[in-house]
Phi, psi and omega in degrees: 000327183283340173294322181291317176299319179298321181297323181290327186278349185240014187292161185305152174299141184300154181302142171107332182298316192261004177290130183259124178302335187272340188276130178295138177295134179265101187229132176251123182302140181223163178296333182266013181291141177238007183312306184299315180292322188287322181293317176290327174299324179288322180300310178302324177283351184241359181276352184250172175294324179270081186301138173283079190286344172295322175291317175302311177304310184297312190278311181303310182300326182281319187288332183289346173287348172237107179303313183296319175297324181289319175302312177302311175311307177306317187283325177294312176310315175303316184286326181283323190236000174063036183220165184254129182296316178302316177296315178301321182287320185294328191300321186282140184282121175289145181265351178206167173303325183288329176294315181294324176297315176307302177309311180300319179289328176292312179297323175300323178289325177287324181278334182101164185295331188287318180290329179291322177288321179302309184297317177297321175296327183285331181232069189280002182296139183217172182263148185296145020265004179286140178243160177298320178310307181305313179303314181297314187293319182296339175271303184289317188279338179238029170259144179287171192298315182301315179297318183297311187293321177299319182293322176296312188294317184291310184304306180307325176283321181281332185235066190286341177291324179231086176307155185308313186289328178287321179306317178301307188292334175280327184276329178235069179302158177089205191292323179295323177293321178297319185292314180297325180286327181284335174294330175288324181268350187248139176273100182290140169295132184248337189258009176079006181289345178279014170260355188302315189265105189292325182297322179292310180303316185295326183285327179287325177303319180290324175292331173290322184296311177292322182287323178283329169305316178258044184303329188289333187271306190198130175239009184306315181292320171311316180293310182300322177292321181290317191293324186267350188273141174291171174295322175295327184285323176299317177300317177296316176305321176295320178291321177296322178305312182286330171292322188276315190250164185268033184200168182276157176301319180297320175292328176286322179290324185290329182276323187276326193250137184239352178273178181290351177294327174309310182296330175291319174287327179296324173296318172302314182295320178299315180293319183295315183290325188202083182296344175290323180289332172302314180300315182300317185288329176301325180269330190295336185288349172285355187262358173273053185228158172266147179302130178071013180231025179290127191238335186271077179297321177307310175295322176291320185294310185303308180305310180294322172296328168303315182296321178304317186257001177225062187300324180290317178290328175298312184293317173291328174291318183291323180298315185290326174298319182295324181299332179259011173090013183244126184245103191296315181303318181304312181298317174298325183292320183269332177283333177243143177287161184292127182191172175304314182297319174303311181298321176299315178290329173294319175306317187288314191295318181271346181062042172271064185273000000 
């Protein structure tokens, strides 16, 4: 079972993360190529006041899974019509909140997952029970090193007056902000090789025990250990903790810490112990809605775009939800009124591209 978890936590980065805007697409024409026809269809869909959202959904959602194909589609659109696809989609005036949310999701698919995370970090506000802190944690704590560095570089380029590290410390003051900022600056081990040396794992486990015991004095060492440790090492330290001391690390943290940093560490421990549960919890926040009255569109859009580019984690999380009686498709159908936005969310949920 642990091998399955390991494969989930180390699967290849989702499409789009490593795409360079300046790099020409390496594309080979085939008989099944539809780029030319897709570009023409998108122009027809965006050139009138009544934008054809069905066509946007069909073409963009499918193409955005291949970053090179997405770049090629945009270039083809520009060459054929001397226009910019993104600008044409942005150009039409939304008539309702749902239309604006549909447009935001489509633009996110065009720009790619790094851009989507950057925009969400810049504006992390959400409606209860989702908090800004939760938004930061979902992105900073659980993205691979390469994605984190790309996010940081793009964020600092787009918002130079308030770099990402400063933005995090302002938005998440205290120890949680320290941990998130250190995760940006620290290269976390991702292959589990930091579990090879039992003496080092045991030593870090004892340091965690001591640091949490003296939490009023200094937590820097605790923060540093968690920031650099792989999921596998955190799990190994949990096992060592229970072996050395007469209680679990989870129970120890719950007893010794009383501030919001306790909840941050408990989320990390939960992820280390069961990454499928993390995926389930990522999706479960979408269930705090009343039928037909869902208003936190930024949270829903960001979560479903994460699902779009992280299909394996999404599917296992969705399966875990179903085991506990929660059906995501049913909630999307009841929580959102019929619209192009609802259709796009259902398209992602059911992978009907």
